[in-house]
mmCIF file of the C-alpha atoms, coordinates in Angstrom:
data_MODEL
# 
_entry.id   MODEL 
# 
loop_
_atom_site.group_PDB 
_atom_site.id 
_atom_site.type_symbol 
_atom_site.label_atom_id 
_atom_site.label_alt_id 
_atom_site.label_comp_id 
_atom_site.label_asym_id 
_atom_site.label_entity_id 
_atom_site.label_seq_id 
_atom_site.pdbx_PDB_ins_code 
_atom_site.Cartn_x 
_atom_site.Cartn_y 
_atom_site.Cartn_z 
_atom_site.occupancy 
_atom_site.B_iso_or_equiv 
_atom_site.pdbx_formal_charge 
_atom_site.auth_seq_id 
_atom_site.auth_comp_id 
_atom_site.auth_asym_id 
_atom_site.auth_atom_id 
_atom_site.pdbx_PDB_model_num 
ATOM 1  C CA . UNK A 1 1  ? 85.224  28.712 43.579  1.00 0.00 ? 1  UNK A CA 1 
ATOM 2  C CA . UNK A 1 2  ? 84.880  28.808 47.374  1.00 0.00 ? 2  UNK A CA 1 
ATOM 3  C CA . UNK A 1 3  ? 83.272  31.429 49.770  1.00 0.00 ? 3  UNK A CA 1 
ATOM 4  C CA . UNK A 1 4  ? 83.691  30.852 53.133  1.00 0.00 ? 4  UNK A CA 1 
ATOM 5  C CA . UNK A 1 5  ? 81.470  32.811 55.565  1.00 0.00 ? 5  UNK A CA 1 
ATOM 6  C CA . UNK A 1 6  ? 83.590  33.737 58.738  1.00 0.00 ? 6  UNK A CA 1 
ATOM 7  C CA . UNK A 1 7  ? 80.872  33.260 62.291  1.00 0.00 ? 7  UNK A CA 1 
ATOM 8  C CA . UNK A 1 8  ? 81.089  35.500 65.489  1.00 0.00 ? 8  UNK A CA 1 
ATOM 9  C CA . UNK A 1 9  ? 81.318  34.078 68.257  1.00 0.00 ? 9  UNK A CA 1 
ATOM 10 C CA . UNK A 1 10 ? 80.495  35.214 72.159  1.00 0.00 ? 10 UNK A CA 1 
ATOM 11 C CA . UNK A 1 11 ? 83.409  35.615 73.859  1.00 0.00 ? 11 UNK A CA 1 
ATOM 12 C CA . UNK A 1 12 ? 84.509  32.528 75.965  1.00 0.00 ? 12 UNK A CA 1 
ATOM 13 C CA . UNK A 1 13 ? 84.419  32.781 79.929  1.00 0.00 ? 13 UNK A CA 1 
ATOM 14 C CA . UNK A 1 14 ? 88.122  32.172 79.765  1.00 0.00 ? 14 UNK A CA 1 
ATOM 15 C CA . UNK A 1 15 ? 88.240  35.615 77.119  1.00 0.00 ? 15 UNK A CA 1 
ATOM 16 C CA . UNK A 1 16 ? 86.276  37.736 78.983  1.00 0.00 ? 16 UNK A CA 1 
ATOM 17 C CA . UNK A 1 17 ? 87.823  36.631 82.496  1.00 0.00 ? 17 UNK A CA 1 
ATOM 18 C CA . UNK A 1 18 ? 91.401  37.915 80.789  1.00 0.00 ? 18 UNK A CA 1 
ATOM 19 C CA . UNK A 1 19 ? 90.152  40.460 79.632  1.00 0.00 ? 19 UNK A CA 1 
ATOM 20 C CA . UNK A 1 20 ? 88.612  41.242 83.130  1.00 0.00 ? 20 UNK A CA 1 
ATOM 21 C CA . UNK A 1 21 ? 92.329  40.851 84.512  1.00 0.00 ? 21 UNK A CA 1 
ATOM 22 C CA . UNK A 1 22 ? 93.690  43.286 82.090  1.00 0.00 ? 22 UNK A CA 1 
ATOM 23 C CA . UNK A 1 23 ? 91.476  45.933 83.107  1.00 0.00 ? 23 UNK A CA 1 
ATOM 24 C CA . UNK A 1 24 ? 91.357  45.663 86.501  1.00 0.00 ? 24 UNK A CA 1 
ATOM 25 C CA . UNK A 1 25 ? 95.949  46.108 86.187  1.00 0.00 ? 25 UNK A CA 1 
ATOM 26 C CA . UNK A 1 26 ? 94.822  48.736 84.108  1.00 0.00 ? 26 UNK A CA 1 
ATOM 27 C CA . UNK A 1 27 ? 92.767  51.026 86.209  1.00 0.00 ? 27 UNK A CA 1 
ATOM 28 C CA . UNK A 1 28 ? 94.942  49.035 89.481  1.00 0.00 ? 28 UNK A CA 1 
ATOM 29 C CA . UNK A 1 29 ? 98.090  51.162 87.649  1.00 0.00 ? 29 UNK A CA 1 
ATOM 30 C CA . UNK A 1 30 ? 96.955  53.988 86.443  1.00 0.00 ? 30 UNK A CA 1 
ATOM 31 C CA . UNK A 1 31 ? 95.226  55.035 89.914  1.00 0.00 ? 31 UNK A CA 1 
ATOM 32 C CA . UNK A 1 32 ? 98.446  53.331 91.226  1.00 0.00 ? 32 UNK A CA 1 
ATOM 33 C CA . UNK A 1 33 ? 100.007 56.052 89.457  1.00 0.00 ? 33 UNK A CA 1 
ATOM 34 C CA . UNK A 1 34 ? 97.929  58.539 90.113  1.00 0.00 ? 34 UNK A CA 1 
ATOM 35 C CA . UNK A 1 35 ? 98.719  58.413 93.872  1.00 0.00 ? 35 UNK A CA 1 
ATOM 36 C CA . UNK A 1 36 ? 102.437 58.558 92.325  1.00 0.00 ? 36 UNK A CA 1 
ATOM 37 C CA . UNK A 1 37 ? 102.257 61.942 91.198  1.00 0.00 ? 37 UNK A CA 1 
ATOM 38 C CA . UNK A 1 38 ? 100.056 63.019 94.117  1.00 0.00 ? 38 UNK A CA 1 
ATOM 39 C CA . UNK A 1 39 ? 102.425 62.423 96.430  1.00 0.00 ? 39 UNK A CA 1 
ATOM 40 C CA . UNK A 1 40 ? 105.181 64.053 94.506  1.00 0.00 ? 40 UNK A CA 1 
ATOM 41 C CA . UNK A 1 41 ? 103.400 67.047 94.108  1.00 0.00 ? 41 UNK A CA 1 
ATOM 42 C CA . UNK A 1 42 ? 102.753 67.263 98.068  1.00 0.00 ? 42 UNK A CA 1 
ATOM 43 C CA . UNK A 1 43 ? 105.765 66.701 98.626  1.00 0.00 ? 43 UNK A CA 1 
ATOM 44 C CA . UNK A 1 44 ? 107.377 69.216 96.504  1.00 0.00 ? 44 UNK A CA 1 
ATOM 45 C CA . UNK A 1 45 ? 105.132 71.122 98.220  1.00 0.00 ? 45 UNK A CA 1 
ATOM 46 C CA . UNK A 1 46 ? 104.957 70.614 101.999 1.00 0.00 ? 46 UNK A CA 1 
ATOM 47 C CA . UNK A 1 47 ? 109.319 71.494 100.945 1.00 0.00 ? 47 UNK A CA 1 
ATOM 48 C CA . UNK A 1 48 ? 108.451 74.706 100.953 1.00 0.00 ? 48 UNK A CA 1 
ATOM 49 C CA . UNK A 1 49 ? 108.693 77.216 103.182 1.00 0.00 ? 49 UNK A CA 1 
ATOM 50 C CA . UNK A 1 50 ? 105.705 79.525 105.392 1.00 0.00 ? 50 UNK A CA 1 
ATOM 51 C CA . UNK A 1 51 ? 107.124 82.448 103.289 1.00 0.00 ? 51 UNK A CA 1 
ATOM 52 C CA . UNK A 1 52 ? 106.620 81.021 100.182 1.00 0.00 ? 52 UNK A CA 1 
ATOM 53 C CA . UNK A 1 53 ? 103.206 78.999 100.830 1.00 0.00 ? 53 UNK A CA 1 
ATOM 54 C CA . UNK A 1 54 ? 102.080 82.624 102.119 1.00 0.00 ? 54 UNK A CA 1 
ATOM 55 C CA . UNK A 1 55 ? 102.927 84.183 98.922  1.00 0.00 ? 55 UNK A CA 1 
ATOM 56 C CA . UNK A 1 56 ? 101.776 82.157 96.880  1.00 0.00 ? 56 UNK A CA 1 
ATOM 57 C CA . UNK A 1 57 ? 98.550  82.312 99.060  1.00 0.00 ? 57 UNK A CA 1 
ATOM 58 C CA . UNK A 1 58 ? 98.340  79.087 100.738 1.00 0.00 ? 58 UNK A CA 1 
ATOM 59 C CA . UNK A 1 59 ? 98.261  77.633 104.613 1.00 0.00 ? 59 UNK A CA 1 
ATOM 60 C CA . UNK A 1 60 ? 100.294 74.514 105.412 1.00 0.00 ? 60 UNK A CA 1 
ATOM 61 C CA . UNK A 1 61 ? 96.847  73.106 106.177 1.00 0.00 ? 61 UNK A CA 1 
ATOM 62 C CA . UNK A 1 62 ? 95.672  73.381 102.793 1.00 0.00 ? 62 UNK A CA 1 
ATOM 63 C CA . UNK A 1 63 ? 97.942  71.809 100.956 1.00 0.00 ? 63 UNK A CA 1 
ATOM 64 C CA . UNK A 1 64 ? 96.944  68.021 100.874 1.00 0.00 ? 64 UNK A CA 1 
ATOM 65 C CA . UNK A 1 65 ? 93.562  69.605 100.125 1.00 0.00 ? 65 UNK A CA 1 
ATOM 66 C CA . UNK A 1 66 ? 94.857  72.326 97.077  1.00 0.00 ? 66 UNK A CA 1 
ATOM 67 C CA . UNK A 1 67 ? 96.581  69.117 95.595  1.00 0.00 ? 67 UNK A CA 1 
ATOM 68 C CA . UNK A 1 68 ? 94.015  67.160 95.602  1.00 0.00 ? 68 UNK A CA 1 
ATOM 69 C CA . UNK A 1 69 ? 91.821  69.367 94.099  1.00 0.00 ? 69 UNK A CA 1 
ATOM 70 C CA . UNK A 1 70 ? 95.151  70.216 91.563  1.00 0.00 ? 70 UNK A CA 1 
ATOM 71 C CA . UNK A 1 71 ? 95.098  66.293 89.894  1.00 0.00 ? 71 UNK A CA 1 
ATOM 72 C CA . UNK A 1 72 ? 91.269  66.282 89.442  1.00 0.00 ? 72 UNK A CA 1 
ATOM 73 C CA . UNK A 1 73 ? 90.673  64.455 92.992  1.00 0.00 ? 73 UNK A CA 1 
ATOM 74 C CA . UNK A 1 74 ? 88.241  66.432 94.108  1.00 0.00 ? 74 UNK A CA 1 
ATOM 75 C CA . UNK A 1 75 ? 86.172  68.953 93.216  1.00 0.00 ? 75 UNK A CA 1 
ATOM 76 C CA . UNK A 1 76 ? 88.151  72.726 91.698  1.00 0.00 ? 76 UNK A CA 1 
ATOM 77 C CA . UNK A 1 77 ? 86.860  74.609 94.777  1.00 0.00 ? 77 UNK A CA 1 
ATOM 78 C CA . UNK A 1 78 ? 89.897  76.395 96.494  1.00 0.00 ? 78 UNK A CA 1 
ATOM 79 C CA . UNK A 1 79 ? 90.798  76.880 92.988  1.00 0.00 ? 79 UNK A CA 1 
ATOM 80 C CA . UNK A 1 80 ? 87.572  78.415 91.330  1.00 0.00 ? 80 UNK A CA 1 
ATOM 81 C CA . UNK A 1 81 ? 87.848  80.750 94.710  1.00 0.00 ? 81 UNK A CA 1 
ATOM 82 C CA . UNK A 1 82 ? 91.558  81.931 93.701  1.00 0.00 ? 82 UNK A CA 1 
ATOM 83 C CA . UNK A 1 83 ? 90.741  82.511 89.941  1.00 0.00 ? 83 UNK A CA 1 
ATOM 84 C CA . UNK A 1 84 ? 87.554  84.762 90.916  1.00 0.00 ? 84 UNK A CA 1 
ATOM 85 C CA . UNK A 1 85 ? 90.059  86.918 94.119  1.00 0.00 ? 85 UNK A CA 1 
ATOM 86 C CA . UNK A 1 86 ? 93.114  87.277 91.305  1.00 0.00 ? 86 UNK A CA 1 
ATOM 87 C CA . UNK A 1 87 ? 90.546  88.602 88.799  1.00 0.00 ? 87 UNK A CA 1 
ATOM 88 C CA . UNK A 1 88 ? 88.390  90.629 90.960  1.00 0.00 ? 88 UNK A CA 1 
ATOM 89 C CA . UNK A 1 89 ? 92.706  92.084 92.261  1.00 0.00 ? 89 UNK A CA 1 
ATOM 90 C CA . UNK A 1 90 ? 93.152  92.817 88.221  1.00 0.00 ? 90 UNK A CA 1 
# 
């Protein structure tokens, strides 16, 4: 009967470098995708005319901060205030 014991080895410096590089590439790709989504949302809102923006209660100057809140890049202070206003009105 042949029994072998497998030993666990710590990752080599090369393996750690490869893992760190892959993680950095994934983080960069995820940040790029978030940036693309944020820019696309901003472009869509900027395409709306001022009357439509007024109807939804947003000024053109607020669009960048609103988009940042919607995608999670900033605290949702405006969105929370809008939700509170809506609850008070109903």
